[in-house]
N, C-alpha and C positions, 0 to 999 in steps of 0.2 A: 503494499500498500506507500501510497504519497499522499503529501500536504494535499496537491489539486485533487485529490480523490476521495473530500472532504464530502464534498454534494453528492457525489452518488453515493456514498456510500449510508447517506442520510435516507435519498431516494427507495435503496435496499429498506432499510430498515422500518419506513413509512407504507412501501407496497408490505411489507410482513404486518405492519399493523392491522391493516387493513383486514386479515384474515386471524391474528394472535392476540391483538388488544393490548392492552397496556399503554403507552404513550409513544404519540412523537417524537422524533427530534430534529433541530436543524442542523445546517454545515458546519454553525460556528462553535455548538457542541462537539462535532468529532475533531475539529479544528482544534479546540481546546485543550482535546484528552492529546491527540496526539503531538501539542507541542511539550507537555509535560517533559520535565526532566530526564532521561533512560526513556523514553518511549522506544528508539531503533527500531523504528517503523522497518527497515530495510532486512531486520533478520527476525524481529517477531510476528507480521505481519503477512497473511498471503492472501489473495485474494484469486477469484474464477470472473473471467471476461466472457461475455460473448460475444458474438460477432458484432454487432452494433455496438460494443465497448459497455452496455449497461452489464452490471455486476449479478450473477450468478450466486454469488457465499463470498462471506468475507472471515478468515482468522488473524485471532488478537492475542498473543498468550501477552498476559501484562502482570511481571513481578513489582508490586512497589517495592520504592526505599523505607527504610526507617525500618523495618521489622528486625525486634529482638528475641520474641520466643517464639514466635510460627513462621513461616516465611508462605504465605499463600498468593497462588498462580493464580490469576482471574483471567475467565473469559468472559467480560460483559458484552462485547460490542458480536458475538459470533451469531451469525447466522444464515440459513440460507433462502431465496428467496421461494416464495410460495410455490411459480411454476418446474419449478429443479427439485423440491421435494420429492423423497420415495426415490429415489437414484440412488443412492449411499455418500451423498453428497456431503449430508450430515452426520456421515460418521465417521467419515473424511478429513474432513475439519474436526470434528473433537482431537483425535487421533492424532491430529497432525501438530494440534496447541500443547498435547499431553507427550509428545516427543520433544516442542521446543519449551515447554518449562522443565524437564530436567535437564536440557543443553543449559538454559539458564542458571541452575544450580550448582552445575557443574563448572560454568564459564563466572560465576561470582565466589565459588567458594564457600556457597552457602553452607553450614555445617548443622543451624537449628532446623526441629521436624518441620518438612514441608507439606501443602496438601493441597489440589487441585480446588479451586470453586467457582462457583458457577448457580444461577439464579433462574427463578422460573415463575409465574403466579399459578395456583394449583388449578386455575381451569384448561391451560396448555398442555395436556395431554401430551403431544408428540414430542414434546420436546423435555418432558419429565420421563418418558417414556426412554428416548434418545442414552440418557443418563443411568438412571439404571441400568440398559442394558451394559451399561461400560461400569459399573461397578458404584456408580456414586451413591451415598445416604444422604434423603435428608434429615439435616442435623438442626436447622430453626426455621421457627416460624414469623412472620414480620407484618402487621396489621396495616393499611393504610386507614386512616380516621380523616372526619372533617367536620365541621362546627360549621353552622349557618348562625352568620353574621349579622342576618337581621335580626335574630333573635337577643335578646338583650343581653348587653356583657357584664360583669362584676368589677366593680370600681374598687380597687385598692392599693395603697400607701407603698412603697418598696418597705421592707420590713426596717425596725432602728437600729440605726447607724451606716445603712446600705445607701448608696448612691447609683442609682444609673442615666450612665453619660449614653450619647446617640454616639451611634457608628462615625467611624473616622479613620483612615491608614494607619493613623498616631499609635490606637488602640490594638491591631490587626498582630501584634508579637504577642502582648497581654492577652489576646484573646485566644489564639494558640495556644498559650501555657492549660487556660485555662480548662478549653477543649483536651489537650492530655490529661491534666489530671481526671478532668471528670468521668473522661470514657477510659480509663485503665483496670476497671475492675470489670468492663462491660466485653459478652464472650467475643472473644478473637482481635477484637481492637490491641492496635498497633500504635506507636507515636508517630504523629501526623508532622512530616518532613515542612518546610518555610515553600519549598516548589509546589508544591502538593497543594496547602493550606493558601496558596496564594491562585491556585486554578480553580478555586472552588468560585470567587467571587468575579465570575464571568461576567457576560452583557445581560441574565438575568439575576442577577444580586440586587439586591434588594436594601440598598445602606443607609436609608430612611426607615426600613423598618427590622432596623439590627441594631443591639445595644451591646452594652457592656458594665457588667454590676464590680462595683467594688465597695470595700471596705476599707475601714483604715489600715489596713495590710495591705492591702497589695486588690488585684482581681479575683473576681469569687465567683461568678456566673458570665452567660454570652448567650445570646440568642442571635441565629444567622436567616436571614429569609430573601426569598427569589420566587421571581410572578413570570411566568410561561405563557405568552398571550397565544402562543400556536396550537395551544391545547385548546384554548374555550369553547370553541364548535363543536370539535369532538367531547367534549364533553359537559357540553348543554348548560355552562355556567361559568362565570369569573370567578377564579381565585389563588388565593397567595399561600405561599408553603413556610412553611417554619420544619429547617433544613438543618437546625443543629440547633439546639439547649441543650445545657447543662449545666451544673455546677458544683464546687469544688468538692472532694468528700469532709471536708471539715464543716463546711457549714448548711450542708445538706439535712432538709425539715426545718428549714427556718422560713419558708415561703419563698425564695428571694426566684429558686425556678416560673413559679407562680407567677409571680412580678413582671420577670421577664414577657412569660409567654403573653401575658395581658395586654403587655406593651406595643407588642408587636400586633394582635389582633386587634386594635384598636387603632393601629397606623393601615392595616390592609381593610378596616370597614372605613377611614376617612379618605382612604382612595377610591371605593367604592366599589370594592370588592364583594361579592355575596358569600363565598367562603374559607376558611379557612383550613390547608390541609398537613399532614405530618406521616410519616410514617414512625412505627416503633415497635422494637422487639418485644415479643410476648412474652418472653421470660427476662425482661430489663431486671436487672437487681435494685435499682431506684425507685423500683413502682411507679414508673414513669403513666404506664397505660390509666393508671389510678386517677392519676395528676390532670391529664388529657380527658377521661371521663367528669371530673368534676368538675374542668372547665367546660361542660358542655356537649365535646367531641364522641363523634359514632363511630365504629366499625363499619368500613365499606369495602376495600380488598385486599386477598390475601396473598402473600410472596411466600418462598419455600427457598432456603439456602440450600446448596447440595453441595456434600463434600466427598473426595477420596483421596486416601492419603496417600506422598506417593511413593512407590515403590522404587529406589534411588539403583538396585538392581536390575531393575527392563521387566520385571517379569508382573506383571499385575493382575 
């Protein structure tokens, strides 16, 4: 894959969306992922090209930087065009990615445990069956939730001694530190690097609906938000997303997360959005799903994380 293929990758993904559901993507989203440090498209990607130049399939093995306890090899963008399915191309893409992932581990001299990771919605039977046939296990469930912003929002002041500051790039490093602390005890979470952290603030990032909380000792909470207008027609509504909400472990239970969530939702509503959306780990150690339920969020979709331990000897 090359940088100029971003529109074709988005076109393939959106053709798959018409059959599989989920979400559309834009060329900008693909390009942002391509430009991340360490992407190495020349070695870690593969495309199947039809005679007219359109893409029949995409294979991309991603090995995120910064892993300290478990190295994940992600297959997030991998897909096959609907008109090329049931011909063995999906299996070929998956097997190529696994082989490339093992090569990345060897080249990077990675010695910590490693896993292949993929995801699917619970209704995507073909995708789920493909991974199951290659030894992948369902290891986690994630729920997408939404909240009708036309219903009243709770009004609450920040906890005593807490200051909630509007987003500015000057707060980015503090926000990353809070994120890394807040998610350290979450399933499979690895420290965020500065390069990957900056990539999240893309064309869809909403700085006006993003905040960092401080107490007398420094940063203790964050909320980052985004909006995807290209989804509105498909979704039949206007919406903004809470992408990242966390509080430092030492201050949990004081209502900081609730205050940050309400600040973001209040900004969404002022922007004219009908709904707030977010995703939550069904087994979050912080009880985040209960926080969201109290704030009026209800479940809408279920996603599944799939994993397979890497057999470094090469026999799966």
